[in-house]
N, C-alpha and C positions, 0 to 999 in steps of 0.2 A: 214067145211074146205074142199075145192075142191080137194086138193092134199094131199097125205100122207106125214107125217113127214119123212124126209130122213137123216137129219144130226144134230148132236149135236156139238156145239162149246164150248170149255172150255178155260177160262183164269184164272188160279189159282194163288193166291198170298199167303202171309204168314198167313193171317187171313180171307181170303174170296175165294170163287170160283164164278166168274161171268160166266154165260152161256147163250147160245141162241140156239133155235131150229128152223131149217129151213125146209120148204117144197119144193117139186119139186126136180128134178134131174139135168136138164140142166141149169136152172137159179134159184138158191136158193132164196126163199122169206121168210122173217122173219115171224115166227108164234108166238113164245114166247121169252121173254127175262127175265132173273132173276138173282138172286144172293143168295148165302148162305154166310152171313156175321157173324162176331163175333166169328170165329172159335178159339178154344184155351181158350175161356172165358166161362162164365156161361150163356151167353145170345145169343147163336147162333140163327140165324133166317133165314128162307127160305121165299123168296117172288118171285112171278112170275107174269109178266104182258103179256097180249096178244099184238098182232100187233097194236092195237089201243091205247095201254098204259093203259088199264084197268087192275087193280090188280085182279088176279084170285085165287091166293094162298098167304097166309101170316100166317106162323106158327112158333112157338117157338121150337127150337131144343135143348134147354138147353146147356149142355157142350159138344157139338159135336166136334169131330176132323175131319180132312180131309176125313178119311176113312168112318166114319159114315155119314158124310154130303153127300159124293158121293153116298153111298148106298141109302140114303133117296132121293136124286135127281133121281136115277134110278128107285126107287119105284114110285115116282111121275110120271116119264115119262111112266112107264108101265101102271099106272092107267089112265093117261090123254090121251095117244095116242097109247100105245102098243109098247113096246120096240122092238118087232120083226120087226117093220117098218124101223128101223134105218139102213142106209148104212154104216156109219162111224162116227168117232169122230175126229174133228180137234182141235188141241191145239196151243195156243200161246206159243212159246218158245223164250225167249229173246235173247239168244246167240247161234249163229251157228258156231262161230269160223271161221277158214280158210277153213274148209272142207265142210260146209253146206251152199251152195249159193242159194238153192231153196227148196221148200217144199219137204219133204221125208216121205215115209211110215215108221213107227217106228217098229224097231226090237229090240231084246234084245241087240244086238251089238251096234247099233247106240244110244240107250238110254244110254249105258255105256259111249260112246264117248262124248255125250252131258253132262253127269254128270261130266265128267272130266273138263268141262268148268265152273263149279259152282263157283270157286274162282274169276272168272272175273265178275260174276253177282250174288253175294251172297244173295241179297235181292229177287231175282227172280228165277234163274235157278232151285234150288232145289224144290221150290214150283211148278214151271211149270211142272216138271217131276213127282212129286208125284202122281197125278191122272193117269198118263200114266201107272205106275206100278200097281196101285190099280185096274184100269180097266182091265189090262192084267190078273189079278187074277180073277176078278169078271165076266168078259165077254171076255174070251180069243179069241173067234171067231170074235170079232168086230174089223175091221181095224181101226188103229189110224194113224193120220198124224200130223207132226209137221210143223208149219209155223214160220219163224224166223224174229225177229225184225232187225237183222243185214243184212239180205239178200239184201234188197233194196239198200243198200249203196255200194254193191260190184261193181257197175258200175262206181264208182269214179276213176279218174286217180290216178296212183300210188303216185304222189306227194302229193295228198290230204290225203293219208292214212299213209304216212311215218312219223315216229318220228326221230329226230336227235340223235339217239342212235347208238352204235356200230352195224355194219351190222349183226352180228351173232344173235342179239336179234330180229331184223326185220325178219330174216329168220325163227326164232322160233315162229313167230306169234305175236310179240309185235307191233301192228299197231293200227291205228285209225279204229275202226269197225263201230261206229255210231249205234244209236238205234231209237226206235219209227218208224221203217221202215214200218210196216204194216199200221200205221196211215198215213204216207206220201204217200204210195202207194194208199190208199183209196182216199186221197186228189187229187192225180194226175188223178185217174180215174174219180172223180167227175168233175174236170176241163175239161177233154176230153168230157164229156157228156154235160156240161152246159156252158163252156167257151172255145170252141175249139181254138180260136185265142190265148188265154192266155196259153192253155195247151202246145203249141209248142214253147213257149217263155221262158224268164228267170224269174223264180218265186222263191221267198223266202217264205217258209211255216214255221209258228211258231206254234209248238205243245206246248201249255202252259197249264199244269195241275199241279198236285202235283209233277210229273216229268215234266221237261221242256227241250225242245231242239229246234233247228232251222235246216232247210235243204234248201240248194240251189239246185234248180232243173232246168235243161234245157231239153226241149222236154219230160218232165215227168220222167226224170232220175236224180238220185242223183249225184251231182257234188262235194258237200262238206257238212259237217254237224258239229254242235257245239259239240256233244258228241264224245268221243274218244275210248280209250281202254276199259273203263268201262262206266257204266251209271252214274258215279259220276262227269264226266267232263262237261264243258260248262257253261250253265246258272245257276245262283242260283235257287234252287227249293224249294219245300215245306219244306223239312228237309235235303236236300243234299246241299253241299257247292258250287258245280260247280267248274269251273277252279280255280286252286290254285297253287301258287308257290310251287314246290316240296320241296323247302327248309323249308317251314313251317312244313311239315310232319317230316323232319329230326329234326327240332328244338323241336317239341313236343315229339319225342322219346328221345331226349337228356334231356328233362325236367323230364323224368321218367315215361311218359305215356307208357302203354303197347301197342302192336300192336292192340290188341282187343279193348282197350279203344279209340285209335285213329280212328279205323274203325267205332266204334259206334258213335263217335262224328261227323265224316264227313258224315256218311250216315243217322243218326237219329236225331242229335241235332244241325244241322247247317241250312243253308238256311234261309227261312222266319222265321222259328221257332227260330233259334239261334239268328238272328239279332234283332228280335222284343222282344224275351223273352215272347211272348204272345201266338202265335198260328202259325201253318203252313197253316191255311186256309185263302186264300186271301179275302174271304167275311168278315171274322172277322176283318182282318187288315184294310180293306177299311172302315169299320164301326167304327173303334176305333178312339178315340181322343188322344191317347197316342203318344208322339213324336217318340218313338221307332218304332211304327207301321208304321208311315209315312216314317221313314228312311229306313225301310226294303223294303217297296213298291218302294220307289225312287231308291234304289240300284237295285232291280229286273228289273225295267223299263230301267234304264240307261244301265245295262249290256246287256239286250236284244237288245236295239238300237245299242249299240257299235258293237255287234256281227253281226247284220244285215249289218252294214257297211263293216265288214270283208268279209261276204259272197257275198256282191255286187262285191267286187274286184275279188273274185273267179269266178264269173259268167261273169265278164267284163261288168257289168251294171245290171240293174234290170228293169223288165217290169211290175211287180205286186207283191203284198204282200198278203198272206193268213194267217188268224188266225184260229186255230182249237183247240179242246180239251176243258176241263172244264173252265179254266180261259180264254182261247182265244175266246171261243164262248159266254161267259157270262159277262165278266168283262169289261164294256165299259171304265171305267177310266184307266185301264191298257192299253187297245188298244190305247186310245187317248194319254196317256203319252208316249208310245213308238213311235208312229207316229209323235208326236210333235218334236222329235229329228231328224226326217228324211226328213225335208223340202228340204234340199239340193239335195235329191235324186228324187224330184218330187212327194213326197207322202204327202197327207193331208187328214184328215177325215172330213166328214160332221157331225157336232155335233148332229143334230137331228136323222139322220139315225143310228149313232153309239149308241146313247142313248137307242134305242129300239132293239138293236142287229139285225139290218137289214142284209140281205145277202150281199148287197153291201153298204159299208160305206164310200167310197171315195168321196171327194168333186168333183165338176164339172171339175175343172182344175187340177185334180190329176191323176196320174197313178192309175190303179185299186187297191183297197184295199177291200178284200172280207172276209166274215166270212163263213166258210165251216164246216159242221158237219162231223166229222170223223166217220169211221165205220170199226174198226179193225175186229170185229166178222164177218161182211159180207165179208171182204177180205179173212179171213181164210176159210169161207164156200166156196167161189168161187175157191180158190186154192185147197181145199180138193176134191171137185167134179171134177175139171180138172185133178188132179193127178190120181184119181181112175177110170176115165171114159175110 
């Protein structure tokens, strides 16, 4: 390795900690990427791959929790590269609320402020912050930086962020925040590098994974997005319902469901899983012959296409469409299904290019339709280095 490891990036969830290690100081380059998965169960596992995708570590951690997993990760880092080489740790934090519009160096005070936002992102925020506290105990001298999924969307005009609620609630922060901002920022940067003409135009990006959203960008800035106050809004997702008549929630409560039961259903038992009754995994649904699987996929595709139409209005037109994230980068049938609805916008895919997940999948007479790999960890690394330099 020509340069010393300088930066650890963490993206912690409820049952996993994804991580990446970068070398260099001015221009971070990926050295390793890995994950500790299965936390909270009996089969936690650590794997690490180098920058060529070769697995260098794969070990069983048994019933590890977040603390023991993070300790094992630090031990691996010490053995592999020498912990003392690290400059900092960058964290993905989903919600920055109204106060955090840019990456920040973490202190006890702003960790507490971010923790207060946990009710707005209950599936993410507590787990994003857990490693921050653990590292503050294990390595108190190590600088830690938070990068926010909501920050990219603060460039939106006020009309795109406002709910039609009494003004006092808007002033108290009940607004459309938007999420997946680190992914969209990475896509915007990739467009600047590889498609400069499109980077300055009106682009709709589709981040389609287990979580899914859309973002309308002009000149690489967010103008509107499908997610709102929480990451529950917008498109149907793997297990989340997406946009829902709020009267449905009132009805469920009237039928005797508790708040906790409603939250569990909307976050964990809806979306593709709920509609199909089979799986939240798009690969399984596309391979299934069950009618319910096809219905779930059709609804997912229809809702995405309809929301793209809405975002086109927000932009005053569209000059290109970008697919990214797990489903967006790999599910040709989903991309084809969505774009099939969008012919009136001048969008059409080339069947052969789409089938092999080519980087450009638009037909000759179509506006550009691209498949772009997202890089949230790389975005966090660059923000962290910039903040501390």
